[in-house]
TIKETOR-921231 format. One record per residue: residue in one letter; residue number from 0; x, y, z of N, C-alpha, C in turn. Coordinates in nm, 2 decimals. Last residue first. Example, Ala and Ser with C-alpha at 12.3 -4.5 7.8 and 13.67 -1.06 7.14 Angstrom:
2
+-------+-------+--------+--------+--------+--------+--------+--------+--------+--------+--------+
! nukol ! sevex !   n_c1 !   n_c2 !   n_c3 !  ca_c1 !  ca_c2 !  ca_c3 !   c_c1 !   c_c2 !   c_c3 !
+-------+-------+--------+--------+--------+--------+--------+--------+--------+--------+--------+
!     S !     1 !   1.28 !  -0.22 !   0.71 !   1.37 !  -0.11 !   0.71 !   1.29 !   0.00 !   0.79 !
!     A !     0 !   1.32 !  -0.57 !   0.78 !   1.23 !  -0.45 !   0.78 !   1.32 !  -0.33 !   0.78 !
+-------+-------+--------+--------+--------+--------+--------+--------+--------+--------+--------+
END
This chain:
95
+-------+-------+--------+--------+--------+--------+--------+--------+--------+--------+--------+
! nukol ! sevex !   n_c1 !   n_c2 !   n_c3 !  ca_c1 !  ca_c2 !  ca_c3 !   c_c1 !   c_c2 !   c_c3 !
+-------+-------+--------+--------+--------+--------+--------+--------+--------+--------+--------+
!     K !    94 !   2.79 !   1.19 !   1.39 !   2.88 !   1.23 !   1.52 !   3.01 !   1.17 !   1.43 !
!     A !    93 !   2.46 !   1.30 !   1.30 !   2.59 !   1.23 !   1.27 !   2.68 !   1.26 !   1.36 !
!     K !    92 !   2.14 !   1.34 !   1.50 !   2.28 !   1.41 !   1.39 !   2.41 !   1.31 !   1.42 !
!     E !    91 !   1.80 !   1.36 !   1.32 !   1.93 !   1.24 !   1.37 !   2.05 !   1.36 !   1.36 !
!     P !    90 !   1.54 !   1.57 !   1.38 !   1.65 !   1.51 !   1.27 !   1.76 !   1.49 !   1.36 !
!     Q !    89 !   1.26 !   1.51 !   1.54 !   1.36 !   1.54 !   1.54 !   1.48 !   1.53 !   1.46 !
!     S !    88 !   1.00 !   1.44 !   1.38 !   0.99 !   1.58 !   1.43 !   1.18 !   1.62 !   1.44 !
!     S !    87 !   0.97 !   1.16 !   1.17 !   1.02 !   1.20 !   1.33 !   1.04 !   1.35 !   1.34 !
!     Q !    86 !   0.75 !   1.24 !   0.93 !   0.86 !   1.19 !   0.98 !   0.89 !   1.20 !   1.10 !
!     P !    85 !   0.42 !   1.02 !   0.84 !   0.52 !   1.15 !   0.91 !   0.59 !   1.16 !   0.96 !
!     L !    84 !   0.42 !   0.89 !   0.52 !   0.37 !   0.88 !   0.70 !   0.44 !   0.99 !   0.73 !
!     E !    83 !   0.25 !   0.98 !   0.23 !   0.32 !   1.00 !   0.29 !   0.30 !   0.99 !   0.46 !
!     T !    82 !  -0.03 !   0.80 !   0.07 !   0.04 !   0.90 !   0.15 !   0.13 !   0.86 !   0.25 !
!     I !    81 !  -0.24 !   0.69 !  -0.19 !  -0.06 !   0.70 !  -0.14 !  -0.05 !   0.82 !  -0.07 !
!     D !    80 !  -0.44 !   0.44 !  -0.33 !  -0.46 !   0.63 !  -0.26 !  -0.33 !   0.57 !  -0.16 !
!     W !    79 !  -0.53 !   0.32 !  -0.62 !  -0.47 !   0.38 !  -0.51 !  -0.47 !   0.46 !  -0.44 !
!     V !    78 !  -0.68 !   0.31 !  -0.91 !  -0.68 !   0.22 !  -0.80 !  -0.64 !   0.22 !  -0.63 !
!     D !    77 !  -0.85 !   0.37 !  -1.13 !  -0.78 !   0.46 !  -1.00 !  -0.77 !   0.41 !  -0.89 !
!     T !    76 !  -0.94 !   0.18 !  -1.31 !  -0.76 !   0.21 !  -1.35 !  -0.73 !   0.30 !  -1.21 !
!     I !    75 !  -1.06 !  -0.12 !  -1.42 !  -1.01 !  -0.02 !  -1.26 !  -0.94 !   0.05 !  -1.26 !
!     N !    74 !  -1.16 !  -0.34 !  -1.53 !  -1.19 !  -0.20 !  -1.62 !  -1.23 !  -0.06 !  -1.44 !
!     R !    73 !  -1.04 !  -0.53 !  -1.46 !  -1.23 !  -0.54 !  -1.43 !  -1.26 !  -0.41 !  -1.43 !
!     R !    72 !  -0.80 !  -0.59 !  -1.48 !  -0.86 !  -0.68 !  -1.56 !  -1.05 !  -0.65 !  -1.53 !
!     A !    71 !  -0.71 !  -0.40 !  -1.30 !  -0.74 !  -0.38 !  -1.43 !  -0.79 !  -0.45 !  -1.51 !
!     F !    70 !  -0.72 !  -0.52 !  -1.07 !  -0.81 !  -0.45 !  -1.06 !  -0.85 !  -0.35 !  -1.26 !
!     A !    69 !  -0.49 !  -0.68 !  -1.17 !  -0.62 !  -0.71 !  -1.11 !  -0.73 !  -0.66 !  -1.08 !
!     Q !    68 !  -0.29 !  -0.47 !  -1.18 !  -0.37 !  -0.57 !  -1.31 !  -0.44 !  -0.64 !  -1.28 !
!     T !    67 !  -0.24 !  -0.40 !  -0.96 !  -0.29 !  -0.30 !  -1.02 !  -0.39 !  -0.39 !  -1.15 !
!     I !    66 !  -0.13 !  -0.67 !  -0.81 !  -0.23 !  -0.52 !  -0.76 !  -0.32 !  -0.47 !  -0.85 !
!     A !    65 !   0.06 !  -0.68 !  -0.95 !   0.00 !  -0.73 !  -0.96 !  -0.14 !  -0.72 !  -0.94 !
!     E !    64 !   0.21 !  -0.40 !  -0.88 !   0.19 !  -0.47 !  -1.03 !   0.08 !  -0.51 !  -1.06 !
!     F !    63 !   0.29 !  -0.45 !  -0.64 !   0.20 !  -0.29 !  -0.68 !   0.15 !  -0.36 !  -0.77 !
!     R !    62 !   0.44 !  -0.70 !  -0.62 !   0.30 !  -0.68 !  -0.57 !   0.24 !  -0.56 !  -0.61 !
!     P !    61 !   0.64 !  -0.55 !  -0.77 !   0.59 !  -0.68 !  -0.83 !   0.45 !  -0.74 !  -0.77 !
!     L !    60 !   0.74 !  -0.37 !  -0.59 !   0.69 !  -0.32 !  -0.71 !   0.63 !  -0.44 !  -0.76 !
!     S !    59 !   0.63 !  -0.37 !  -0.24 !   0.72 !  -0.39 !  -0.34 !   0.63 !  -0.37 !  -0.48 !
!     I !    58 !   0.53 !  -0.06 !  -0.04 !   0.53 !  -0.19 !  -0.16 !   0.58 !  -0.22 !  -0.18 !
!     D !    57 !   0.52 !   0.04 !   0.18 !   0.64 !   0.02 !   0.10 !   0.63 !  -0.10 !   0.05 !
!     I !    56 !   0.28 !  -0.07 !   0.37 !   0.39 !   0.05 !   0.37 !   0.47 !   0.02 !   0.31 !
!     I !    55 !  -0.10 !  -0.08 !   0.27 !   0.06 !  -0.14 !   0.29 !   0.18 !  -0.04 !   0.30 !
!     G !    54 !  -0.40 !   0.01 !   0.44 !  -0.25 !  -0.01 !   0.35 !  -0.17 !  -0.06 !   0.39 !
!     A !    53 !  -0.64 !   0.00 !   0.62 !  -0.41 !   0.06 !   0.71 !  -0.40 !   0.06 !   0.58 !
!     N !    52 !  -0.79 !  -0.19 !   0.48 !  -0.81 !  -0.02 !   0.52 !  -0.66 !   0.05 !   0.58 !
!     M !    51 !  -0.67 !  -0.40 !   0.36 !  -0.67 !  -0.36 !   0.29 !  -0.72 !  -0.17 !   0.34 !
!     V !    50 !  -0.56 !  -0.54 !   0.59 !  -0.44 !  -0.44 !   0.52 !  -0.49 !  -0.33 !   0.42 !
!     N !    49 !  -0.76 !  -0.54 !   0.73 !  -0.70 !  -0.52 !   0.80 !  -0.60 !  -0.43 !   0.70 !
!     Y !    48 !  -0.89 !  -0.76 !   0.51 !  -0.98 !  -0.64 !   0.52 !  -0.88 !  -0.53 !   0.61 !
!     F !    47 !  -0.71 !  -0.97 !   0.57 !  -0.71 !  -0.91 !   0.46 !  -0.79 !  -0.78 !   0.41 !
!     Y !    46 !  -0.80 !  -1.02 !   0.83 !  -0.67 !  -0.95 !   0.79 !  -0.60 !  -0.89 !   0.70 !
!     S !    45 !  -1.00 !  -1.13 !   0.79 !  -1.01 !  -1.04 !   0.83 !  -0.89 !  -0.91 !   0.84 !
!     R !    44 !  -0.99 !  -1.38 !   0.61 !  -1.05 !  -1.25 !   0.50 !  -1.01 !  -1.14 !   0.66 !
!     Q !    43 !  -0.58 !  -1.58 !   0.59 !  -0.80 !  -1.50 !   0.70 !  -0.86 !  -1.38 !   0.66 !
!     T !    42 !  -0.43 !  -1.54 !   0.40 !  -0.51 !  -1.69 !   0.46 !  -0.67 !  -1.60 !   0.52 !
!     I !    41 !  -0.21 !  -1.41 !   0.18 !  -0.29 !  -1.40 !   0.28 !  -0.43 !  -1.51 !   0.29 !
!     R !    40 !  -0.08 !  -1.34 !  -0.01 !  -0.03 !  -1.43 !   0.05 !  -0.16 !  -1.42 !   0.19 !
!     L !    39 !  -0.13 !  -1.14 !  -0.22 !  -0.06 !  -1.10 !  -0.09 !  -0.04 !  -1.23 !   0.01 !
!     I !    38 !  -0.24 !  -1.29 !  -0.43 !  -0.10 !  -1.22 !  -0.40 !  -0.04 !  -1.14 !  -0.30 !
!     S !    37 !  -0.46 !  -1.41 !  -0.27 !  -0.36 !  -1.49 !  -0.35 !  -0.24 !  -1.39 !  -0.39 !
!     K !    36 !  -0.61 !  -1.19 !  -0.20 !  -0.51 !  -1.27 !  -0.08 !  -0.45 !  -1.38 !  -0.16 !
!     L !    35 !  -0.68 !  -1.12 !  -0.43 !  -0.58 !  -0.99 !  -0.38 !  -0.56 !  -1.11 !  -0.31 !
!     E !    34 !  -0.83 !  -1.36 !  -0.52 !  -0.77 !  -1.29 !  -0.62 !  -0.64 !  -1.19 !  -0.55 !
!     E !    33 !  -1.03 !  -1.31 !  -0.34 !  -0.99 !  -1.40 !  -0.33 !  -0.85 !  -1.38 !  -0.40 !
!     R !    32 !  -1.16 !  -1.04 !  -0.44 !  -1.09 !  -1.06 !  -0.31 !  -0.97 !  -1.20 !  -0.28 !
!     L !    31 !  -1.27 !  -1.12 !  -0.69 !  -1.11 !  -1.01 !  -0.66 !  -1.11 !  -1.04 !  -0.50 !
!     E !    30 !  -1.45 !  -1.26 !  -0.61 !  -1.39 !  -1.33 !  -0.69 !  -1.23 !  -1.27 !  -0.72 !
!     D !    29 !  -1.60 !  -1.11 !  -0.47 !  -1.57 !  -1.19 !  -0.42 !  -1.49 !  -1.31 !  -0.49 !
!     R !    28 !  -1.70 !  -0.91 !  -0.64 !  -1.60 !  -0.84 !  -0.51 !  -1.54 !  -1.01 !  -0.48 !
!     D !    27 !  -1.82 !  -0.92 !  -0.84 !  -1.73 !  -0.98 !  -0.91 !  -1.58 !  -0.95 !  -0.75 !
!     K !    26 !  -2.10 !  -0.82 !  -0.77 !  -2.09 !  -0.97 !  -0.88 !  -1.94 !  -0.99 !  -0.88 !
!     L !    25 !  -2.07 !  -0.59 !  -0.68 !  -2.07 !  -0.71 !  -0.59 !  -2.03 !  -0.79 !  -0.66 !
!     T !    24 !  -1.76 !  -0.42 !  -0.85 !  -1.93 !  -0.46 !  -0.85 !  -1.94 !  -0.55 !  -0.71 !
!     V !    23 !  -1.52 !  -0.18 !  -0.74 !  -1.60 !  -0.31 !  -0.77 !  -1.73 !  -0.36 !  -0.74 !
!     Q !    22 !  -1.49 !   0.03 !  -0.59 !  -1.56 !   0.04 !  -0.70 !  -1.58 !  -0.09 !  -0.75 !
!     L !    21 !  -1.35 !  -0.06 !  -0.35 !  -1.47 !   0.02 !  -0.33 !  -1.56 !   0.04 !  -0.45 !
!     Y !    20 !  -1.12 !  -0.10 !  -0.42 !  -1.20 !  -0.19 !  -0.42 !  -1.37 !  -0.15 !  -0.37 !
!     G !    19 !  -0.96 !   0.14 !  -0.48 !  -1.02 !   0.06 !  -0.60 !  -1.10 !  -0.01 !  -0.57 !
!     K !    18 !  -0.97 !   0.20 !  -0.19 !  -1.05 !   0.33 !  -0.33 !  -1.06 !   0.25 !  -0.45 !
!     R !    17 !  -0.79 !   0.01 !  -0.08 !  -0.95 !   0.05 !  -0.09 !  -1.02 !   0.14 !  -0.13 !
!     F !    16 !  -0.54 !   0.00 !  -0.15 !  -0.61 !  -0.01 !  -0.26 !  -0.74 !  -0.06 !  -0.23 !
!     S !    15 !  -0.25 !   0.19 !  -0.01 !  -0.41 !   0.13 !   0.02 !  -0.49 !   0.10 !  -0.14 !
!     Y !    14 !   0.09 !   0.27 !   0.09 !  -0.06 !   0.28 !   0.00 !  -0.16 !   0.09 !  -0.02 !
!     R !    13 !   0.23 !   0.53 !   0.28 !   0.16 !   0.42 !   0.27 !   0.06 !   0.39 !   0.16 !
!     K !    12 !   0.58 !   0.55 !   0.22 !   0.45 !   0.60 !   0.17 !   0.39 !   0.49 !   0.23 !
!     K !    11 !   0.86 !   0.73 !   0.42 !   0.75 !   0.64 !   0.40 !   0.61 !   0.63 !   0.33 !
!     A !    10 !   1.14 !   0.95 !   0.33 !   0.97 !   0.96 !   0.37 !   0.86 !   0.81 !   0.32 !
!     I !     9 !   1.42 !   0.89 !   0.50 !   1.38 !   0.85 !   0.42 !   1.22 !   0.86 !   0.39 !
!     T !     8 !   1.60 !   1.12 !   0.73 !   1.54 !   0.98 !   0.72 !   1.43 !   1.00 !   0.59 !
!     K !     7 !   1.82 !   1.34 !   0.76 !   1.69 !   1.33 !   0.71 !   1.68 !   1.15 !   0.67 !
!     T !     6 !   2.15 !   1.40 !   0.94 !   2.07 !   1.31 !   0.82 !   1.99 !   1.32 !   0.83 !
!     I !     5 !   2.37 !   1.65 !   0.92 !   2.23 !   1.64 !   0.98 !   2.15 !   1.54 !   0.89 !
!     N !     4 !   2.66 !   1.70 !   1.09 !   2.63 !   1.67 !   0.98 !   2.45 !   1.66 !   1.03 !
!     E !     3 !   2.85 !   2.00 !   1.17 !   2.74 !   1.88 !   1.25 !   2.68 !   1.88 !   1.13 !
!     K !     2 !   3.19 !   2.06 !   1.08 !   3.06 !   2.08 !   1.12 !   2.96 !   1.97 !   1.12 !
!     Y !     1 !   3.48 !   2.08 !   1.34 !   3.37 !   2.00 !   1.19 !   3.21 !   2.04 !   1.23 !
!     M !     0 !   3.56 !   2.29 !   1.51 !   3.59 !   2.19 !   1.40 !   3.53 !   2.20 !   1.28 !
+-------+-------+--------+--------+--------+--------+--------+--------+--------+--------+--------+
END
């Protein structure tokens, strides 16, 4: 009687600033790392590197802009590597 509705999940994206971080000079790297840790509210260096290498899933716009501006102050504009996360293979059926 009724058609089955198929709902698709929303695609999530991973935002990684590793690409921009590798462009920073050694002279500025320590200062930038501390600034990024402050923006991301990270206290441990190991967790910072984990976030940098793994990326941030669905980052908020204010954090995205703050990180972009931190790199822009060092004349780096190509900061982000944005990849789409794989969606589940089976669509959900609405009842």
